[in-house]
N, C-alpha and C positions, 0 to 999 in steps of 0.2 A: 697437773700438767698433762696435756693431751698427748696420747700416744705412748705413755709410759705405764708400765704395769705396776700394780701395788706392791710395796715392799713388805715382806713378812716381818713379824716382830722377832727380835733376838730371843734366844732361850738357852738355858744351861743344859749342856749335853749330859744325859744320865750315864753313870758309870757302867763298866762291863758286867755281864751276868755270869761269866765263867773265867776260869784260869787254866792255863796249860803251861807246863814246864817240861823240858827235855834234857836228857843227859845220856852220856855214852855208857854202854855196857862194857866194862873193862874186865880183862882177865878171862875171857871166854876160851875154853879149850876147843879143839877141832870137833870133838864129840858133841859139845854143846851146840855149835853152829849147825852140825848135821841134824840134830834133833829139831832145832828151830826151823830148818828148811823143810824137813819132812812134815812137821805139824802145819806150817804155813801153807805148803802146797796142797795138803789134804783138805784143810778148811777152805782154801781158796777155790778148789774145785767144787766144794759144796755151795759156796757163795755164788759161783757162776751159775750153777744149776738153779739155785733159788731165785736169782735175778731173772733168769729166763721165765720161770713160772710167774713171778710177780709182773713182769712186763706183758705176758700173755693174758693176765687177768684183766688189765685195763683199769679205768677209774672206778668201776663198780666193784667195790671191795668191802668186806665185812670182817668182823673178828673171828668168825668160824673158819674162814679160809686161812686166816693168819695162824690159827691154832693147828690146822691140818699141815701147813708148811712146817711149823715148828716140830710137830710130832714126827714127821718123816725125816727131819734132820737129826733128831735126838738119837735115833738108832745108830747113825754113823758118827756121832760125836758125843755130846752130852746135852742135858737140858739147858745148861748155862751157855755153852757155845752156840747152841741152836737159837737161843734168844738174842744173842749178840748178832748172829748172822742175819736173822730176819729183820731186826731193827735197822741194821746198816743197809740192807737191801732196800727196805722201804724208804729210807732217807735218800738213797741214791736215785730211786725212781721219782720221788717228789722233786728233787733238784732238777732232774732232766725235764720234768713236766713244766716247771717254772721257766726253765731256759727255752723250751719250745714256745711258750706264750710270749716271752720277750722277743723271740725271733719273729713271730707273727706280727707283733706290733711294729717292729722295725721295717718289715716288708710293706706293711700297710702305709706307713708314713712315707716311704720312698715312692710307692705307687701314686699316692695323692700328689706329691710334689711334682713328679714327672708329668703326670696327666695335666696338671694345671699349666705347667710351663709349655707343654706341647700345644695347648689351646691358644696361647698368645702368639702374636706375630713375631717373626724373627727380629732380633735386636730391640724388642720392646723393653723399655725401661721399667724396672721394678720399683715398688714402694719400700718404705722402711720395714725391715724384717720380712719382706716378701720378695722373692726373686722374680725377675722379669722373664722375657723370652730368651731363647738360646741365641748365641752370638752368630751362628752361621747355619746354612742349610745342612751342611755336613754334620754338625753337632746335633741338629734336630733329628736327622735320620738315624744317627747312632743311638740317641736316647730313645727313639721310638722302638728300635730293636731291643734295647735294654728293658723297656717297659714290658714287652711281651715275655722276656725271660723272667722278670720279677713276678709277673702275674702267674706264670707257670709254677714258680717256686711257692708262691702264696697259696695256690690251690692245693698243692701237695701237702704243705704244712697244715692247712686247715683240715684236710682230709685225715691226716694222722692225728690231729688234735681231737677231732670228733670221735675217732676210733680208739683213742687212748694209747696210740703207739708212740713210744719214745725211743730215742737212739742213744744207747749207753755203751761205753767201751770200758770194761774192767782192765785197768792197767794204763789207761790214758790214750786218747785219740792221737796225740802228738807222737807218742812212742810207736803207735801202730803205723802211722804214716812214715816213720823213719825207716821201717823195714824196706820200703821201696827206694830209699835214698841212702843206702849204707855208705857209699863212697863220699857223699857230701858230709855225712855225719862222722866220718873217720872210724867206722866200726866194721867189724867182721860179722858174719852171720851168727857165729857162736857167741860173740859178745852181746849182740842184740838179743839173742835168745835168752841169755842169762839175765839181762835187765828186764826182759818181758816177764819171765817167771817171777823175779823179785817183786815187780810191780803188781802182780796178780795174787800174791800171797795174802792170807787173812790171819792176822795175829792181833786182835783187839777184843777187849771185853769190857762191858759196862760194870760200873761199881754197884755195890749192894750195901746199904746202911745196916748196921747191926752184925754183919759178918766179920770174920777175923781180918783185920787190917783193911776193911772196906772193899774187899774183892776176893771172891773164892776161886775165880777162874785163873787170873794172873795175880798172884799174891806177892807183894813186896813188903818186907819187914822194915821197921825203922832203922835197922842196921844196914839195909841195902841188899839183903838176900832176896833173889828173885826165883820164884817157882811157878809152874803152870800146870793146870789139869790137862792130862793127855786125853785125846779122843779115844773112843773105844777100840778102833782098829790098831792104835799105836800104844795101847796100855802096856805091852810087854817091854817098852823102853823105860819104864818108870824106875827111878832110883830112890824113891821115898814112898812111905805108906800112902794108901788110898789113891793109887794111880797117879801120883804127882812126880814131876821131874824138877829137881833143884839145880839151877845153873851155878857153875863155879864163879862166874863173873858177878861183880858187885856194881851197884849204881849208887851215886850220891848226888843229889840235886843241889848244886851250888846256888842256884837262883830260887828263891822262895822255898828253900829247903825246910826252914822252921815251920812254915805254914803247912807244908805237906806232912811233916812228921807229926804235927798236932792232929791232923785228920786221921792218919792211919793209927795213931795211938788210941784215939777215941773211937775207932772202928766206924768212921764215917765214909761214905761212898766215894771211891776214887776210880776213874776209868783209866785203863792202860792200853798202850799200843806199842808193839815191837816191830821195827822195820830195819831193813838192811840198806845202807848206803853203798851201792855198788861201786860208785866212782872212788870212794875212799876206802872201801873194804872194811867198814865198821858197822856195828849194830848199835841202835839207839832205842831208848825207851822213853815214851812220852806219857806223862801223867796229867790228867785233867779232872776238874771238878767244878761244880756250880757254886756260886757265891750269892749271897743276898745282895739285892740292888743297893749300890752305894747311895747314902743320903746326900742328895745334891743340895747345895746352898742356894738360897734365894738369889735372884738376879741382882737385886739392889746390893746385897752383901758382896757378891762376886766383883762388882765394879765400883765398890766404895772408894778404894784407894787408887783407882786407875787400872789399867791393864796393858797387855802387850798385843798389838795387832799383827797378825801374820798373814802374808800373802803367799799362796802355794804356787810354785812354778815348776817347769819341767826339769830344772837343774839346781834349784836352790829355794830356800825359804827366806823371804824378806820380812823382817820383823822391826817394829818400832814401838818404843815405850811411850805411853800417854798417861797424863795425870787425869784426875776425875773430871776436869773441865774440857778434856779433849785436846790439850796442848801437847805437842811432841816434847819429850824430855830426852835430851842427849841426841846422839846421832843414830840413824838407822843401822841395823845389824843384819848381816847376811850369813846364812848357814848353807853351805854348798853340799851337794851330793852328786854322785855319778851313777847314772842308770844304765850304763853299758856293761856288757859282760854277762855272766851267768845270773840265774835267779838268786842264788845265795849271796852273790856280791851286791846285787841291787838291794836286797833285803837288809844287808848289813849297813849299806850306805844310808838308807832311810832311818834305821834305828840310831845310827851315830848322829845324824843331823837332828833328830827329834830329842835325843838325850842332851845335846848341847843347848837346844832351845829351852827345854824344861829346866835345866840347871840355871840358865840365865834368868828365867822367870821366877824360879824359887828364890834366887838370891835377892831379888827385889820384892818378893812376897806379892806377886801379882797374878791375876788370872790371864788366860790366853783366849783371844778372839780369833776365830777362823771362819772361812766361808763354808756354807753348807752346800758344797759342790755336788753335782750329779750330772755326769757327762753321758749317761746312757742314751739320752735322746739327741745328743749332739754329735755322735760319732758316725752317723751315716754319711755316705758320699753325697747324697742329694741335699742334705742340710747345709753343708759347707760349699756347695757348688764345685768349682774347679780348684779350690784352695787345698792342694795336696799337702803343702807344708803345714797348714793349720790342722788338717785332719790327723796327720802324723804326730803333731805336737800334742793334741788332745788325747789321742789313743795311748801315747807313751807316758802320760802323767799318772802316777800311782795314787789316785785319789782315794779309792776305797781302802787300800792297804795303809796309806798314811793316816787316814782318819781313824781307822780302827786301832792302830798302834798308838796314836796320839792320845786317844781316850783312855786306853788301858794303862799306858805309862804315866799319864797325868794323875790317874786315880791312885796309883801307888805312891806318888809324891804329894798327894793332897792338893793338887792344883785344879781349879775349876776351869772348864772349857766352855766358852760361849760360842754358839753357832749363829751366824747372821746370814741374811739374804745376800747372795752375790751379785744382785742386779746393779749394774752401773758403777761398781766400786772402782774398777780400773779407769774408766773414762772420767768420772767425776773426780777421782783422786788426782789424776794427772792434770786436770783442769784447775783445781783449786789448791793443790799442795805440792806439786812438783817444783814450781818456782820458789815458794817460801823455804823449802828444804834445801835448795841449792845454795852452797856457800862458795867462797873464793877458792877453797882448797878441795872441795868435794862437789861433784855434780850428782844430784839426786836422779834416780831412775823412776820409771813409771811404776815399778814394783814397790819401791819405797813409798811412793805416794798412795798406792793402793792399800798398803798396810795401814797407813794413817786413816784412810777412809773406812777400812774395816773396823778399826778400833773405835772411831767416832760413832759409827753406826751401832756397835755393841754397847757403847756408853749411853745411847739414846740421844745423841746430838746429831744435827744435820751435818752432812759432809762438807758443805761449803763453809768457808771461814767466817763470813759475815752475812747477816740478814740484809734484806733490802732496806735502804734508808727511808725515813718518813717522807711522805709525799709533800708535806707542807713546806719543809725546808731541809737543808742538808746538815743542820746542826743536831745536837742531841736534845733538842727541846722536847721531843715526844718520847724520850726514854733512851736507855742505853741501846745502841744498835748492835753491838758485837755479842755473839754467843760463844766466843772462844774462851774467854776468861771470866771467872766469877767476880762479884763485886768486892771480895775480900782478898784479892790477889796481892801478894806482897811485892814491894819494889816498884809500884806504879809511879810513885812520886819521888823516886830516888834520882840521884845525879846521873845524867847521861854520860857515857864514857867519852873522854876526850880523844879524838882521833889525831895522831901526830901528823905534821906536814903543813905545807903552806895553805893559807886561807884566801878566799876570793873577797871576803868582806874587809872593811876598813880596819876592824879591830884585830890585832895580831893574836895568834893562838896563845892561850894561857893567861891572858890579861883579865878575863872576867869568868865567873862561875856560870855554868849552864843554868838555864831556867829550871827550877825545881817545882815549885808550886805556882802554876800559871794563873791561879785564881787571884793572886795578889797583883797582877798586872793591871794597867789602866784600861779596863774593858768595860763596856756598857753592861750594866746589870750584875757586875761582880760584887761579892760581899765586901771587898776591900774599900768600896766607895762609901763615903759617909753622908752624902747628900746629892743634890742635883748637880749636874756638871755645870761649871761656870769658869770663865777665864779669870786668872788672878790679875789684880791691878798692877800696872807697870810702876816702876820707881818714879819719883817726882822729876828727876833729871831727864829721864827718857820721855816722860809725858810732855815736857816743855819742847823737846826737839820735834816730836811728832806733830805738835800743834803748829 
């Protein structure tokens, strides 16, 4: 088909490579909280200084400079704290570097689009997937000014990229900007300052295999006892041997607690992070570790018994169950979630919707097919022209978070996830499946039809319900035309259900059985015929009359 891009082959998504669990530190005394704040503030100041040194070094970096940074930090903390700080600093610098490159690509795409549209006459019509000229001279003038602004930003970003300059804010850029809008945020300067200090603390340590309980810096016993190695300037606060401080609070991981206990009992590496939730006034401990890649099942095995097609939307997940031939089974199902409110509320909504979806799929022992969505190239203003509502809709969809959580949660339940190309699923699904899914009591939506299209693509079937009929004639003389059902489908020759009510035919309802095997009817070429067609002789009495 001309003008359509090639559709990628479906694939089974590999499982997660790491696990993270979090629980509350309960029973902390005021003295414990004071020690945690002192240690976090001291290490946070060291991390800020190390980040400044790392950013000044730029992309030309080697192991010798890393060793020098670690050696200078060891004097003010310890060798293990210094290793954790330098590694976290380097990861933060690398993340900012990748974000700068993505920003440059976004600016370049916007500049190309505006430049092309400015070169076209006003009100020039565009082609498919290619915008035309601007709608008015005023819009043309406004976009020309925007082009100069974007070109200036692009030059500055390219200059920073070549020099290796990155822009990083420890504590978060959003919280930093909140300082200038305290009234809108409903905070006082003292409250903001407290949150700012809490966000810049550093209380995290990488795991070490072979060490006691898998971590020597922040140690958590299988019984939930938490202790940490104090930095050298704060060693006088220790309440345990070897400069350690043992917290009175305990931690018990309710989720994946058995797996965590197995690791710490075997002295396998576990990384920990302690942070304070200022809004709730609570302290939390997060444990994380790497896992071996989950053995993914082959694609043929994952779709052997059918699957569940899922269409991701801004406020719900539309799902439909399909058999191995691509036929919808039962009615489509909708799993709603609300993405308004705080980040914690949105995250909880997404988890709840995914859990309901996974339990429904596990009940039927089916895999899940989703679109391999990536909206990073579709979020620019120039890509969507003046469609502000569409830009807002795309920006608000939690695609990355939903995809990561779906893969992680599905791996825990042993459910395979199949990713398909999202090209034309909504358009073709509505064209071929919206009307067949609509019943007298329920009107199907475009999202329900898109879920069927996604499932059929994951099964290896075309989205359309039927292939084109043979060119020779419209019968089945050249072979079976439909690809929707297999040749061994049950119930094809069964009685059709009798619909109650008046009939327009001469035979009243209920007088005759519906046609079951139409091969027995008097049709040319049917196996029910025993010879050539010929008219039976009339009775002798009737022959005399006709004569």
